[in-house]
Residue, then its C-alpha position, 0 to 999 in steps of 0.5 A: m805331645d805328651p812324653a808318655t805318648k812319645d815313649i809308647l809310639l817309640a816302643f810301638f814303632g821300634c818293635t814293628v818296623p824291624f818286622g815290617l822291613l823283614l816282611a817287605f824284604v821277603l815279599l820283594w824277594r818272592y815277587m822277584r823270583h815270580r817275575e824271573v820264573l814268568r820271564m823264563l817261561e816266556l823265553g821257553i826255558p823251563p824253570g829250574t834249568p841252570t843258566p850259563g854263569a850261574a852256580a850249578t845246582p847240587p845233584v838230587i840225592a836219593m832218600p836215605a834208607p829208613p832207620g834201623p830198630p831204635t836203640g834207645r840212645a835218644l832216651l839216654a841223651w835226653g835223660l842226661v840233658l835234662v839231668g844237667v839242666g835240672l841240676a843247673f836250675t836246682f843249684a842256681l835257685w837254691p840260694i833263694g831259700f837262704l835269702v828268704d830265711q835272712e830277709s823274712g825269718i821264714r824257716l824253710p827245711l833245707a832252704l827248699g821252697p816252691w821255686m825249686l820245682v823249676g829245677f826238680v822237675p827236669l832233674f827227675i824227668g831226666l833221671a827217669l829217662t836215664l833209668t828207663y834206658v838202663l832198664t830197657r836196653p838190649a843185651t850188648a852183643g860184644a859182651y865177653a863170654p868165655p868159649s865153651p869146649a865145644e867151640s874150641p877150634a879143631p886141629p888142622v887136618g893130619e895133626e893130632a890134637p894136644p891132650p887137654t890140660t887142667g889149667l896148671g900146665e899138666a896133662r890129664 
């Protein structure tokens, strides 16, 4: 047999046999589960009933409450992730421009070439998502606002309120 043919057959079987074994295992597991359910039905045991000595099944948990209104934090999270990925690709691919300049003598402005799009696209999409979060987030409820005079607490019953001050410790 030709050495090239041997290499092709080896590569073919080396790639298909692991997937075939995985598929065979899954099919065998499903078949055994099917046989188990049929045997339980023959014995009058409803499938899903715990058998003695088997691990107990976890209790059924009710569905969680629907999520509240969106806060936009996913925009921020994805924006920051994409900015990080974009910066990583940008800095990783930038030296290619210097190599092109040295090897072929082609002068590229700032050593930027079309390969930099791999880093620039996620970088600018991430910046856009982050900017969208910043511009559309609702006003925070915990922001500090000085109390107005109308909101100052009333004195306890039976006591007189102190006279207002000018802020320098003297009464008006």
